[in-house]
N, C-alpha and C positions, 0 to 999 in steps of 0.2 A: 406537885409543888417543886419549884426550882431550888437547887442546892444553894446554900448561903455562899456569897462571895466574900473572900477574905482580902482585906486591903494591905498591900505591902508598900512601905514608905522607903523611898530611895533618897539617901542623904546627898545633897548637892553642895559642892564647895561654895563658900561665900563669894568667891571671885566669879563664879559662873551663874549665880542666881539672877542677876539683872538681865542676862541674855534671854531673848525670846525663843531661842532654839532649845532650851532645856525645859523639862517638866519635873516638878517637885514630887508628884505623886504618881505611882504606878498601880493601877487596879487590875486584878486578874482573878479568875476563879481559883478556888483552893487547889484544884488538881492541875492547874496550868493548861487547861484545854479550853480554847475559845470556841466561838460558834463554827467558823469555817477553817480554822487553823489548829493544828495539833502539834504540840511541842514534843519532839522525839529527842530526848536527851541522850548524849553519849555516855559511855561507862564512866568517864572521868567526872561528869557532872550529874550523876544519877541522884546524888544527895544534895541537890541545889538548895532546897528549902532549909534543910537542917544545917548545912555548912555556912550559908550566906545570910542567915537571919539570926537575930538575937532573940531574947525572950519577948521583947516588945515588937517582934516582926519588923525590924528595921534592917534593911540591907546595909552591909558594910562597904560594898562596892557595887558597881553597875552589873546587874545579872546578865545583861546582854553581852558582856565581854567574855563570859564563860563559854568554853567550847560546847557547841550544841548545833543541831541541824533543825531548821524550821521549815517544814514542808506543808504547803496548803493541800488539804485533802480533797478540795473541790476544784482544782486547777483545770482539769479537763472540761468540766461543765462550764466554768467561767470562759474558757477559750472558745467553746462551742457557741455560747451566747454572744460573745464578742463578734464572731464571724457572722452570725445572723443579723446583728445590729448593723454591722458595716455594710452588709448586702442591702438592707433596707434603706440605709442612707444613700447608697449609690444609685438607687432608683430615682431619687430626686434630681440627679444631674443628667439623667437620660430622658430626653424629651420624647422618645419613641417607646418608653417603657409601658405605656398604657395599652400598646398593641399586643403585648406578650401575656403569658399565663403564669399563675403562681408556681405551677409545677416546674416550669423552666428555670426560674430563679432558685427554687429549692434544689434542683439537680446541679445547677452551676455552683451553688455555694458548697454542696457536698463534695464536688470534684475539686474545688479550690482548696478545701481542707486537706485532701490527699496530696495535692500537688505542692502544698506549701513547704518551703525549706525550713521546717521547724522540728527540732529534735529528731527522733528516729521514726521509722515507719510504724512501730508499735504505738508510739505516743500519738501519731496522727490518726491511727485507727481507733484509739480510745476516745479522742476528741470527736471523731465521726460517729462513734457509738453514742456519745452523749447528745450529739446533734440529732440523731434519729430517735433518741430515747423519749422525747416528748411526743412522739407520733407525728406522722405527716400532716394529719388534720390540724394539729395545733400550729405547725409552721405555715401551713397553707393559709390559714386565717390571717396570720401576721402579714404575709406577703400580699394577700388579697386586699386587706385594709390599706396597706401602703399604696397599692396600685389604684384603688378606688378613690383614695383621697389625695392623689398626687396633684390634680388640678386645683383643688381647693386650698392647697398650701403654697401654691406658687404666687409670688408677689406680682410679677409681671409676665404672665404667660404669653406666648406668641399669638398673633392674631388668628392663625390657622386653628390653634387649639380652642380659642374662644368660639369660633364658628362651629366646630365639631361639638363642643359642649352645648351650645345653643340648639343645634339640630337634635341632639339627643334629648334635651329637656322638652322640646316641642313634640317629638315623637311620643314620649311617655305621656305628655299631657293630652295629646289627641287620642291616644289609646285609652286612657282613663275616661275621657269624655265620651268616647264611643260606647264603652261598656256601660256607663251610666245611662245613656240614652236608650240602649237596647234593653237593659234590665233596671228600670227605675225603682222597682220594689226592693232591690237588693241594697240600695244605698242606705247609709245610716244617717241619723240626725247629727249634724255637725255641732261641735261645741262652739262657744262664742268666739274663742280665739282662732279656731279653724275657719269659721265663717269670715272673720276679719282678714285672715290670710288669703282666703279665696278672693275676697273683694280687691285686695291689693294686687294680687296676681292679674285679675281681669283688668284692673285699671292700667297697670303697666303694659300689658299686652295690647290694650286698645290704643294707648298713647304711642307705642312703638309702631303699631300697624298704621296709624295715621301719618306718622313721619315717613314710613316706608312707602306708602302710596302717594305721598305728596311730592312736590318738586324739590324738597330740601335734600341736599347732598349729605348722605350719611358718612360721617368720618369715624375714625377709630375710637375716639373718646365717647361718642354716643353709644356705640355698641358695647364697649367695655362697661360703661355705667349700667346699661340695661342687663348685661349678663350678671353683674355683681348683685343687682337688686333681685333678679329672678333666683339666683342661687341662694340668697339670704332668705327669701320667702319660701322656697321649695324645700331646701335642705337645712335651713338655719345656719348655713356656713357661707362665707364670702370667698369668691374666687380671687 
C-alpha cells in the first residue's frame, strides 16, 4: 500500500493570485521524495517541514526559496533514453538507412555518448552504462522496428524506394505462393477477412498486370497508388 500523501498549502499574495504563472496548492509526499526526484536538503534547511509550516500545514513563505539542492536520481537513465530516441528520429531523415543494420546504429549511438561534450568523462560513462543496461537485444529491437517501418511512415518516399518496396513485396508473395503449391496440405483454412484480403490483393495485382501489359503509359501516380493499396492489404499499413 502506498504511503499517504500530505497536502501542503502555500499562501499566495492577493496581488499575485490572478496571475496564471502561480499555483495556490503544492502537493508532495510526506517525506518530500517524489518518484524520480529526491530532495537533498542542506543543513540550514534540514527542518524545513517544522520551521516553515504551522499547525494547519500552511507554509508561511515559498519553500522553494529555502537553500536546498534538488538532484534527479535518474538523470543518467533519462540522458541515455534521450540519446536512443534522437538516434531513432535521425533514421527518418536518412534515405539510405534501410541498407544498414541495427547493430551499426547501436554502436554509433554508444560512441556519440562518449564523444559528447557533456559534463565529465565519468558522467558520460555512467550514461553509457545506462544505455547498455537494457541489454543489446532490447535496443536492437528498437532500431530494427524503426528501420523496418521507415518506408511506411514516409509521406512522400522517392520513386526509387517505391520500386524497391514493390519488388520486395512481389518476391515475398511469389515465395509464399510457391510454398503453397509445393505443399498444399500444409496450408491452413483462411478466416473470412483473410480470404477477403487475398481476393483484394489478387484483384489489384490483376488490374496492375493488365495496365503493365497494355499500351498505357505508367506514370508515377499509378505506381504510388498501387504500392499504397498493396501495403495496406499486406501489412495493414500505408506507405
